[in-house]
C-alpha positions as CSV (number, residue, x, y, z in Angstrom):
1,X,-11.5,-14.6,-3.1
2,X,-9.8,-12.6,-5.8
3,X,-6.1,-12.5,-6.6
4,X,-5.3,-9.5,-4.4
5,X,-5.7,-10.2,-0.7
6,X,-7.3,-12.8,1.5
7,X,-11.0,-12.5,1.9
8,X,-11.9,-10.2,-1.0
9,X,-13.8,-11.8,-3.8
10,X,-14.5,-9.0,-6.2
11,X,-13.6,-5.5,-7.3
12,X,-15.0,-2.4,-5.7
13,X,-13.5,0.9,-6.8
14,X,-12.5,2.5,-3.5
15,X,-11.5,-0.8,-2.0
16,X,-8.7,-1.1,-4.5
17,X,-7.2,2.2,-3.1
18,X,-7.7,0.9,0.5
19,X,-6.1,-2.4,-0.4
20,X,-2.9,-0.9,-1.9
21,X,-2.6,1.6,1.0
22,X,-3.0,-1.1,3.6
23,X,-0.5,-3.4,1.9
24,X,2.1,-0.6,1.7
25,X,1.5,0.2,5.4
26,X,2.1,-3.5,6.3
27,X,5.4,-3.5,4.3
28,X,6.6,-0.2,5.9
29,X,5.6,-1.3,9.4
30,X,7.8,-4.3,9.1
31,X,10.6,-2.1,7.8
32,X,10.3,-0.1,11.1
33,X,10.7,-3.2,13.3
34,X,14.5,-3.4,13.0
35,X,14.8,0.2,14.1
36,X,12.4,-0.2,17.0
37,X,14.4,-3.3,18.2
38,X,17.4,-1.0,18.8
39,X,15.7,0.2,22.0
40,X,18.3,1.9,24.3
41,X,21.2,0.9,22.1
42,X,20.2,3.6,19.6
43,X,17.5,5.9,20.9
44,X,17.3,7.8,17.6
45,X,16.6,4.6,15.6
46,X,14.1,3.4,18.3
47,X,12.2,6.7,18.3
48,X,12.1,6.9,14.5
49,X,10.8,3.4,14.2
50,X,8.4,3.8,17.0
51,X,6.9,7.1,15.8
52,X,6.4,5.9,12.3
53,X,5.5,2.4,13.1
54,X,2.8,3.6,15.5
55,X,1.1,5.5,12.7
56,X,1.0,2.3,10.6
57,X,-0.9,0.1,13.0
58,X,-4.3,0.4,11.2
59,X,-2.9,-1.7,8.3
60,X,-4.2,-5.1,9.4
61,X,-7.6,-3.9,10.7
62,X,-8.1,-2.2,7.3
63,X,-7.5,-5.6,5.6
64,X,-10.0,-7.2,7.8
65,X,-12.6,-4.5,7.2
66,X,-12.2,-5.0,3.5
67,X,-13.1,-8.6,4.0
68,X,-16.3,-7.5,5.8
69,X,-17.2,-5.1,3.1
70,X,-17.1,-7.7,0.3
71,X,-18.2,-10.9,2.0
72,X,-21.0,-9.9,4.4
73,X,-23.8,-10.7,4.4
74,X,-23.3,-14.0,2.6
75,X,-25.7,-14.8,-0.2
76,X,-28.6,-17.1,0.7
77,X,-27.4,-19.5,-1.9
78,X,-24.1,-20.1,-0.2
79,X,-23.9,-23.3,1.8
80,X,-21.6,-23.7,4.8
81,X,-19.6,-26.5,3.1
82,X,-19.4,-24.5,-0.2
83,X,-18.1,-21.4,1.7
84,X,-15.5,-23.4,3.5
85,X,-14.3,-25.2,0.4
86,X,-13.9,-22.0,-1.5
87,X,-12.4,-19.7,1.2
88,X,-10.4,-22.2,3.2
89,X,-9.3,-24.0,0.0
90,X,-7.8,-20.8,-1.4
91,X,-5.8,-20.1,1.8
92,X,-4.2,-23.5,2.3
93,X,-1.9,-23.6,-0.8
94,X,-0.2,-20.3,-0.2
95,X,0.0,-21.0,3.5
96,X,1.8,-24.3,2.9
97,X,4.0,-23.1,0.1
98,X,5.3,-19.9,1.8
99,X,5.7,-21.7,5.2
100,X,8.0,-24.1,3.4
101,X,9.7,-21.7,1.1
102,X,10.6,-18.7,3.3
103,X,12.7,-20.5,6.0
104,X,15.2,-22.0,3.5
105,X,15.5,-18.6,1.8
106,X,16.1,-16.9,5.1
107,X,18.6,-19.6,6.1
108,X,20.6,-19.2,2.9
109,X,20.7,-15.4,3.3
110,X,21.5,-15.2,7.0
111,X,24.2,-17.9,6.8
112,X,25.7,-16.5,3.6
113,X,25.2,-13.0,2.4
114,X,23.7,-11.7,5.6
115,X,26.0,-13.5,8.0
116,X,27.0,-10.1,9.4
117,X,23.5,-8.8,9.6
118,X,23.1,-5.8,11.9
119,X,19.3,-6.2,12.2
120,X,18.8,-6.6,15.9
121,X,15.4,-8.3,15.4
122,X,17.2,-11.3,13.8
123,X,18.4,-14.0,16.2
124,X,21.3,-15.3,14.2
125,X,21.8,-18.3,16.6
126,X,18.5,-19.7,15.3
127,X,19.9,-20.2,11.8
128,X,21.4,-23.7,12.1
129,X,20.4,-26.9,10.2
130,X,18.4,-28.1,13.2
131,X,16.7,-24.8,13.5
132,X,15.8,-24.9,9.8
133,X,14.4,-28.4,10.1
134,X,12.2,-27.4,13.1
135,X,10.8,-24.4,11.1
136,X,10.0,-26.7,8.1
137,X,7.5,-28.8,10.1
138,X,6.4,-26.6,13.0
139,X,4.4,-24.3,10.8
140,X,1.5,-26.7,11.1
141,X,1.3,-25.5,14.7
142,X,2.1,-21.8,14.2
143,X,4.2,-19.4,12.2
144,X,7.8,-18.6,13.0
145,X,10.1,-15.6,12.6
146,X,10.8,-16.2,8.9
147,X,7.1,-16.4,8.2
148,X,5.9,-13.7,10.6
149,X,3.3,-12.1,8.2
150,X,1.6,-15.5,7.8
151,X,0.0,-15.1,11.3
152,X,-2.7,-13.3,9.4
153,X,-3.6,-16.4,7.4
154,X,-4.1,-18.5,10.5
155,X,-6.3,-15.7,11.9
156,X,-8.2,-15.4,8.6
157,X,-9.0,-19.1,8.6
158,X,-10.6,-18.6,12.0
159,X,-12.7,-15.7,10.7
160,X,-13.8,-17.8,7.7
161,X,-15.0,-20.6,10.1
162,X,-17.3,-18.3,12.0
163,X,-18.3,-15.9,9.2
164,X,-21.2,-17.9,7.9
165,X,-22.8,-17.8,11.4
166,X,-22.2,-14.0,11.6
167,X,-23.4,-13.5,8.1
168,X,-26.6,-15.3,8.7
169,X,-27.3,-13.1,11.7
170,X,-26.5,-9.9,9.9
171,X,-28.8,-10.8,7.1
172,X,-31.8,-10.4,9.4
173,X,-30.3,-8.1,12.1
174,X,-31.7,-4.6,12.5
175,X,-29.5,-1.5,12.6
176,X,-30.0,-1.2,16.3
177,X,-29.0,-4.9,16.8
178,X,-25.8,-4.4,14.9
179,X,-25.0,-1.2,16.8
180,X,-25.6,-3.1,20.1
181,X,-23.1,-5.7,19.1
182,X,-20.5,-3.1,18.1
183,X,-21.0,-1.3,21.5
184,X,-20.2,-4.6,23.3
185,X,-17.2,-5.1,21.0
186,X,-16.1,-1.6,21.8
187,X,-15.8,-2.5,25.5
188,X,-13.4,-5.3,24.6
189,X,-11.1,-2.8,23.0
190,X,-10.4,-1.4,26.5
191,X,-9.6,-4.8,28.1
192,X,-5.9,-4.8,27.2
193,X,-5.5,-1.7,29.4
194,X,-7.5,-3.1,32.2
195,X,-5.1,-6.0,32.3
196,X,-2.1,-3.6,32.1
197,X,-3.2,-1.5,35.0
198,X,-4.9,-4.1,37.2
199,X,-1.8,-4.8,39.2
200,X,-1.4,-1.1,40.1
201,X,-4.7,-1.2,41.9
202,X,-3.9,-4.4,43.8
203,X,-5.0,-7.2,41.5
204,X,-2.8,-10.2,42.2
205,X,-4.2,-12.6,39.6
206,X,-5.0,-16.2,40.2
207,X,-2.2,-18.7,40.8
208,X,0.2,-16.5,38.9
209,X,-2.1,-15.9,36.0
210,X,-2.9,-12.2,35.5
211,X,-5.9,-12.6,33.1
212,X,-9.2,-11.1,34.1
213,X,-13.0,-11.9,34.0
214,X,-12.6,-15.7,34.3
215,X,-9.4,-16.2,32.4
216,X,-6.9,-18.4,34.1
217,X,-4.4,-21.2,33.5
218,X,-7.2,-23.7,32.9
219,X,-9.6,-21.4,31.0
220,X,-8.5,-19.0,28.2
221,X,-12.1,-18.1,27.3
222,X,-13.1,-15.2,29.5
223,X,-16.3,-13.2,29.6
224,X,-15.8,-11.2,26.4
225,X,-13.8,-13.8,24.5
226,X,-16.6,-14.6,22.0
227,X,-17.4,-11.0,21.1
228,X,-13.8,-9.7,20.9
229,X,-11.0,-9.6,18.4
230,X,-11.2,-9.1,14.6
231,X,-14.8,-10.2,14.3
232,X,-15.8,-6.7,15.4
233,X,-13.9,-5.1,12.5
234,X,-15.8,-7.2,9.9
235,X,-19.1,-6.4,11.5
236,X,-18.1,-2.7,11.6
237,X,-17.2,-2.7,8.0
238,X,-20.5,-4.3,7.1
239,X,-22.3,-1.6,9.1
240,X,-20.5,1.2,7.4
241,X,-21.2,-0.3,4.0
242,X,-24.9,-0.6,4.8
243,X,-25.3,2.6,6.7
244,X,-22.6,4.9,5.4
245,X,-22.0,8.2,7.3
246,X,-23.8,11.1,5.7
247,X,-21.8,13.8,7.4
248,X,-20.5,16.8,5.6
249,X,-16.8,17.0,4.9
250,X,-16.4,19.7,7.6
251,X,-18.3,17.6,10.2
252,X,-16.3,14.5,9.3
253,X,-13.0,16.3,9.6
254,X,-13.9,17.8,13.0
255,X,-14.8,14.3,14.3
256,X,-12.3,12.1,12.6
257,X,-9.0,14.1,12.5
258,X,-8.9,14.5,16.3
259,X,-9.9,10.8,16.7
260,X,-6.9,9.8,14.7
261,X,-4.5,12.2,16.5
262,X,-5.6,11.0,19.9
263,X,-5.3,7.4,18.9
264,X,-1.8,8.0,17.5
265,X,-0.7,9.9,20.6
266,X,-1.8,7.0,22.8
267,X,-0.1,4.4,20.5
268,X,3.3,6.2,20.0
269,X,3.4,7.8,23.5
270,X,2.3,4.6,25.2
271,X,5.0,2.5,23.4
272,X,7.7,5.0,24.5
273,X,6.4,5.0,28.1
274,X,6.2,1.2,28.3
275,X,9.7,0.9,26.9
276,X,10.9,3.1,29.8
277,X,8.9,1.0,32.3
278,X,9.5,-2.5,30.8
279,X,12.6,-2.1,28.6
280,X,12.6,-4.5,25.7
281,X,9.7,-6.6,27.0
282,X,7.5,-7.2,24.0
283,X,4.8,-8.7,26.2
284,X,4.1,-5.2,27.5
285,X,5.3,-3.1,24.6
286,X,2.9,-4.7,22.2
287,X,-0.1,-3.9,24.3
288,X,-0.5,-0.4,22.8
289,X,0.2,-1.9,19.4
290,X,-2.6,-4.4,19.6
291,X,-4.7,-4.3,16.4
292,X,-7.7,-4.8,18.6
293,X,-7.0,-2.0,21.1
294,X,-9.1,1.1,21.3
295,X,-6.2,3.4,20.2
296,X,-5.6,1.5,17.0
297,X,-9.3,1.4,16.3
298,X,-9.3,5.2,16.7
299,X,-6.8,5.5,13.9
300,X,-8.4,2.8,11.7
301,X,-11.9,4.2,11.6
302,X,-10.9,7.7,10.2
303,X,-8.8,6.1,7.5
304,X,-11.5,3.7,6.4
305,X,-14.2,6.4,6.3
306,X,-11.9,8.8,4.4
307,X,-11.1,6.3,1.7
308,X,-14.7,5.1,1.5
309,X,-16.0,8.6,1.0
310,X,-13.2,10.4,-0.9
311,X,-11.0,7.9,-2.7
312,X,-10.8,8.7,-6.4
313,X,-12.6,6.5,-8.9
314,X,-10.9,3.2,-9.7
315,X,-8.4,3.0,-12.5
316,X,-6.9,0.2,-14.5
317,X,-3.5,0.9,-13.0
318,X,-4.8,0.8,-9.5
319,X,-6.8,-2.3,-10.2
320,X,-3.6,-4.1,-11.4
321,X,-1.6,-3.0,-8.4
322,X,-4.4,-4.1,-6.1
323,X,-4.4,-7.5,-7.7
324,X,-0.8,-8.0,-6.6
325,X,-1.2,-7.1,-2.9
326,X,-1.9,-10.6,-1.5
327,X,1.3,-11.9,-3.1
328,X,3.2,-8.9,-1.9
329,X,2.0,-9.5,1.6
330,X,3.0,-13.2,1.5
331,X,6.6,-12.7,0.2
332,X,7.7,-9.3,1.3
333,X,9.2,-10.2,4.7
334,X,12.4,-11.9,3.4
335,X,13.1,-8.8,1.3
336,X,12.6,-6.6,4.4
337,X,15.5,-8.4,6.0
338,X,17.7,-8.0,3.0
339,X,16.8,-4.3,2.6
340,X,17.7,-3.6,6.2
341,X,21.3,-4.6,5.4
342,X,21.3,-2.9,1.9
343,X,20.2,0.5,3.4
344,X,22.4,0.3,6.5
345,X,24.2,3.4,5.4
346,X,25.6,5.6,8.1
347,X,24.9,9.0,6.5
348,X,21.3,8.2,5.6
349,X,18.8,9.4,8.1
350,X,16.7,6.7,9.7
351,X,13.5,8.0,8.3
352,X,15.0,7.9,4.8
353,X,16.2,4.4,5.3
354,X,12.8,3.2,6.3
355,X,11.1,4.9,3.3
356,X,13.8,3.5,0.9
357,X,13.3,0.1,2.3
358,X,9.5,0.2,2.1
359,X,9.5,1.4,-1.5
360,X,12.1,-1.1,-2.7
361,X,10.6,-4.0,-0.9
362,X,7.1,-3.2,-2.2
363,X,8.4,-2.9,-5.7
364,X,10.5,-6.2,-5.6
365,X,7.7,-8.1,-4.0
366,X,5.3,-6.8,-6.6
367,X,7.6,-8.0,-9.3
368,X,7.9,-11.5,-7.8
369,X,4.1,-11.7,-7.4
370,X,3.6,-10.6,-11.0
371,X,6.0,-13.3,-12.3
372,X,4.4,-16.1,-10.2
373,X,1.0,-14.9,-11.3
374,X,1.7,-15.4,-14.9
375,X,2.0,-19.2,-14.6
376,X,-1.2,-21.1,-13.9
377,X,0.5,-23.5,-11.6
378,X,2.2,-20.9,-9.4
379,X,-0.6,-18.3,-9.6
380,X,-2.5,-20.1,-6.8
381,X,0.4,-19.2,-4.5
382,X,-0.2,-15.5,-4.7
383,X,-3.9,-15.2,-5.4
């Protein structure tokens, strides 16, 4: 794994452009969250955050696809133990460090400089000594609010654990075989909506559990569990690398632009509709923002193909910026919270606040990453 983002071991020209774009999208999407959380209290802020944030949902799938491009199929010389030691071993130090470093930083800010925070996504009642103590140990079970972006590392560890198995299959799989798997995975992209609308056609669930296809309180592993989720994105990336589209620019535009527009319309329109139907209920609101939903896939694929085919040749500047993106991802969230207060300026339009926040947070996080990367002891925390 290189010093830019989890799961990417080497430089590929167009991947640098995709890496920087995806990282900036992550930063800006988190800048939108505080505005989305206004909901009916400020409809203007909510709509601005929702409309912009919806367009940014491909950010994480793009990161996952970069992993598939550069890691699959695994070389025959790579052993299972060697792969785990290298990949998992690179993830654990930054996961431990940032899980322990970010909660105290957030505690100091929100109980000091940010004690009057207006960011509605921050639960100020959680910033107590007991709350801090809890967050300093509970990371071994899961991330918390202060370390929200680190959910990706937990998920990435899971991908690493299964990737040698998938890689061994891909090494010998035919094009038709890979396509067959992707078609099955494509069905799973629709399942969130089946669960959403099942009650409207009379589905009552089992013993209060509303899961489908075998899922229930005593079984979380339903029919499509093993072929769903982010694993499909890494297989898709491998497929597009091995069998790139040969369409003309005109044909690609005719197919991909409408796909993105429809995906975005479902994402943004669905979020607004669900907010009206289930006000402030994230369990429902997040359904159309799922990274593994069909609408987000419809936005992700056009961006990936466009960058793969038409991104300019790599440059030294882009290479250096790409090398900072993993560290930016790890540390940016605390600066998002600060920036929300800094740019809480009444005369500044919401869209301008979000853009100013994103650019500032990206730049500050890049600076922090650069400084940490200059020391051999701290560089492992951002690479």
